[in-house]
N, C-alpha and C positions, 0 to 999 in steps of 0.2 A: 523298841517296837511301835508301831503305829497303832494305835487303838482305834475302836470303831468310832469313838467320838472326834477323834483327829482326822480320820478318813473321811467322815461327813463334812467335816469343816473346810477340808482341802476341795472335795467336790463342790460344795455350794460356792465356793469361790471362784469356780473356773469362769463363768461367764464374763466376768469382770477382769480376769486376767487374759481372756483369750480376746473374743470376737464381739461381745457386746450382746443384747438382747435377741433371742430367737424370734424371727417372724412365723407366722402360720405358713405352713408348706403350701397350702393353697389359700390364696385370698377368698375370703368369705364373700365378696361381692362380684356379680358376674362383670365379665368385660363389656365395653359399650356397645360392640356387636361382635358377633362370631366371626372369625377369620378364617379365609382357606390358605392353610400353610403348606409349603413344598419344602421338604428338607432333603437336600443333597447329602445324604449320610443317615443317620438316624438309628445305626445299630452298633455304635462304638461305645464311647465313653460318654460325651456329653449328650448325644442324640437319644438315648432311652429316656433320660431323665426330661430332657426338653419335649419330647412326643407325650409322655405321660402327664407332664404339668399342663401342655397345652389342652389335651383332650379333657383334662379334668377341669380346666377353665371354660369348655364349651367350644372349643375351636375344631374345625377339619382338618386332619392331616394327612397328607401323601408324604411318603418316604420313597427316595429314589436310591438303589442301592445294586450291588451285583449279586445280591442274593445268596452270601456264603455264610452268612450268620443268621441263626433262626433265634432273633432276639424276641423275649415276651413283651408285646406291646399290647395296647388296649385294643378291644374289638372295634371295627369300625375304621382303622387306620389303612389306607389303601397303599398297596406295595407295588412300585414300579421297577422294572428289572433293566438294567443297563450298565454303563460304565463311563466314567468321567473323561476318558481319553478317546474321544470320538463316536462312541456309540450312546447318543442322547436321544435316538428315536422315539422313546417311550415319552418324552416330555413335549414333543412338536405338537402344536396345534391346541393345547390344554392352558387354562388361565388360573392364575391364584392371585392371592392379595398380596402375599408375602412369599418369598424364598429365603430359606436358611441355609447358607453355604457351610456346612459343618465337616466338611470332608477333604479339603483341598489344600495341598502344599506346594502344589506345582501352577505357575503363573499360566500355562496354556491350557489348563483345565479351566481356570475361571475366565479365561478369555471365551472359551468356547461356550461355557453356560451363560455367560452375560450376554454375549451377542445373540444367543437363540432365544433367551428369556426376556429380553430388555422391552420387549412389547406385549409381553405375557403376563407379567406380574407389576404389582404396584411398586414394591420396595424391594431390595435386595440386602440381607444382613450377611456379612463375611465373618466368620470366626477366626481372628488372627492370633497375635501373640505379642507379649511385651518382648520377645525376642528380637522384633524390629529394632529396638533400641540398641543392641548390640553393635559395636563394643561399649559395654558400660562404664565409661571413662569418669563419668561423674554422676553423683545422686542425684534424685529428685527429677527424674524425667516425667514430663507431662504429654498432655496428647498433641503441644504445639512443636516438639522437639524434632528437628528433621530426622528423617531415617534413611537408610542407604539402599540403592538400588542397584548398585554395582557391586561384585566381589572384587575386594583387593587382595586377598590371601585365598588361593584356591585350595589351601591344605587346612583352613579353618572351618571345620563344619559348623561351627556356631554361626559364622558369618553368613554361611552359605543358606542356613536355615532362614535367619532373619531377612536376608536379602529376597528370598523366595517369597516370603509372607508378605513383605512390602511391595513386592511386583503384584502380588494378587490384590491387595488391597488398592492398588493404584488401578487394576483393570475395573474395579467394583466403582470406584468413584468416579473416574472419568467416563464411564457408561451410564450410571444412574445418577450422578450428580447429588444433589440433595435428598433423592430417594436411595441414595446409599448408605448402609450403616455398618460401621466397623468395631468390633469388639476385642480388646486385646487382653485377654487373660495371663495371669501369672501362672506358677505351677498350679495345675488343678488336681484335686485330691478328692478321695470319699470312695463310697460304695462304688464298684464296677470299673476301678481303675484299670486301665489295659496296660499299666507299667507296674513294676515292683519298686519304684521309688520311694513314695510316701507310705506303703502298707508296711515297710521295713520298720518302722518305728513302733506302731502298735503291737506288731507280732515280736518285736525284740523286746520290749519293755514288759509284754506279758510273762515272757520266758524267766525274766528277771534275773537275779545275780547283779554282778558288777557289769555295768552298761557304759561302754566308752561313748563319752559326749563330746563331739568335736566343737570346736570354735573358741573364739574370743568371748569374754562376758558380755560385751555390748555388740556382737555381731547381730545385725537386723534379719529377720526372715519375713518372707511373704508367701501366702498360698492363697486359694479361693476353694471354697467346697463346690462340687460339681453342680450340687443342687442349688446353690446360691447363685451361681453363673447362670442355670438354666431358668430360674425365676426372674433374674436380670434382664436376660435377653427378651424373653417374653413381655416383660414389661415396658422395655424400649419400644417394642413393636405395637402394644395396644396402645402406648402413648403417642405413637406417630413420630416418634424421634427419628433424627438422622446425625450423621457425623461419628465421631471417633470417640470411644470411651475405654480406660484401662480397668478391666476388672481385676482388681487387685485388693486382697485382703491381709491382715483385718483392718477394722475402721481406724484404729490407732496403732502406732509402731510397736512391734512386737521382737523381742529380742529372742536368741536361741535358747538362752536358759529359761526364760519363761514358757516357751513353747514346750520344753521337755518337762519342766517341773509340771505344766498342767496335764500333758499327755500321760506322765507317771501317774498322777493323781487319779485320772480317767480310769486306767486299766489296771495298775500294780503299784500302790504306793510303796510297797517293800523292795521295788527295784532300786538298786544304789548306783546314782550316776558316778562316774569318775570322768573328772573334767580334763580335756588334752586341749591346751589352748595355744600351742606352740605350731604355727602355721609349717614351719621348716620341717618339725618333726612328724606332722600330719602328713605332708607332702612325700617325705621319704618313707612312708608307710603306704602311700598309694592312696591315701583318704584325701579325695579332692572336693567331694560333696556328699551330701546325704540329705536329700530333699525333705524339709524346706531349706536347709542350710546348705551354703557353697563357699568356698573359700573367696573372701573379698579382696581381691588383688588384679593388678593388671586389668584385663579387659572385662573384668568381672567386678571392678571395685564398687560401683554403684548398682550392681544388679539388683540387690533386695531393697531398693529405696524408691521404687517408682510411685508417683503420686496417684491418688485415688480419689481426689476433692470432686472431680465433675462426674463420676460414677455413681458416688454417694449422694450428690445432690439430685440427680436422675434417678435414684431408688435403690442403689445396690446395697443389699442388707446381708447380715452375717449372723448365722447360727453359732452357739457357743462350740468352742474347739473342742471341748470334751464330748459332744455329741459327734463330731467328725471322726475324732479319734475310735470312740467306741464303735460306731456305726462301720466303721472300715475294718476293725478287728471282727464285729459279728458277719461280716460279708466274706472275709477272706476264706473260710471252710468250705464255701460255695464254688470256688473257683476249682478247675481240674486239678486232680491230685498231682500230676505229671508237673505242673507249675508248682504248685505247692511245695514238693518234693525238692524242687531245684529252682529256687527263686533267683532272679538276677538282682539281688541286694548289692548295693554299692560298697558295703561293709560284711564280708563274709565272717562266719564263727573263726575261721582260722585266722584271717587279717586282724580281726580283733583281738583274740588272745595274744596274738605276738605282739601287737602295738601296746597292750595293756601291760605285758611283761617288759616290755621294754621302757615304758614309761615308769613303771615302779623302779626299775632298775637304776634311773636316774635319779632317784631318791626326791 
């Protein structure tokens, strides 16, 4: 049984295991000058964190959305209504220092907004993805690695997504040149997650009992807390930077066992991890991923080995993994009951129970 002393020792060790020292959520010093920011989006996952942080830093923020989500944002945020697909009239004739494109997955959307805004804004930041490096045939991708802009396999959804993001990047950099900025995050996690990928682990570990832990003991994992991402994006803008940055955490390599041991200590030290390290067994039981872990083979061989040196040098910082896990768990009860009652977890209770039974039967 885990004693209180043991629990406190585990918790105290988490920052070193996970992501390093935690920065202040809001920098105490004011920015050089207040900026006028236009956020294309602003009510999804990254947007609210970015908007709140920008306002706290003294910037003026306008968001452009379809008006379908009533997200709680600070007073003073200007809301413009329209649609990325051809309905940009609300943006015409206005000026901003920065545009943050936080909602585009289609190149034609970016083409329309960059052409409209190229003479109305100073710089353009596009939120891309490390998905542009797919297929991940080799580990260690950095910002200089060539990316695909043509689909070679129409049946491969991962390639289609990466190519679309790469084309979006190209639109920004061709139109804005050195005034263009591209941030490529890995799996984004934390409070406000619009997917059920990462929330699985805090929720499952809190429930306790025998928890299926997938992957080999040396499988690396990568993730970035949405709040760290938002703070990094704003830091780049305040510093006047351009170019491409991989927003990937943690600072040092992290394995799946290290991740799960730290997450378990953060929310429920009594949960029992049952390691299943046989890839063939996992595939046979339809367990291919459970963010931040994925099967590292084939086109995903180097998926969790993207380099972050450039971003760290530019100011990307990481809060402790324990904070991310606990804060995600604390936020989960606030999501609609319909979602909580039927989450789209990649490992369902039924699938886990069957896999654990079969694994034990193998001896």
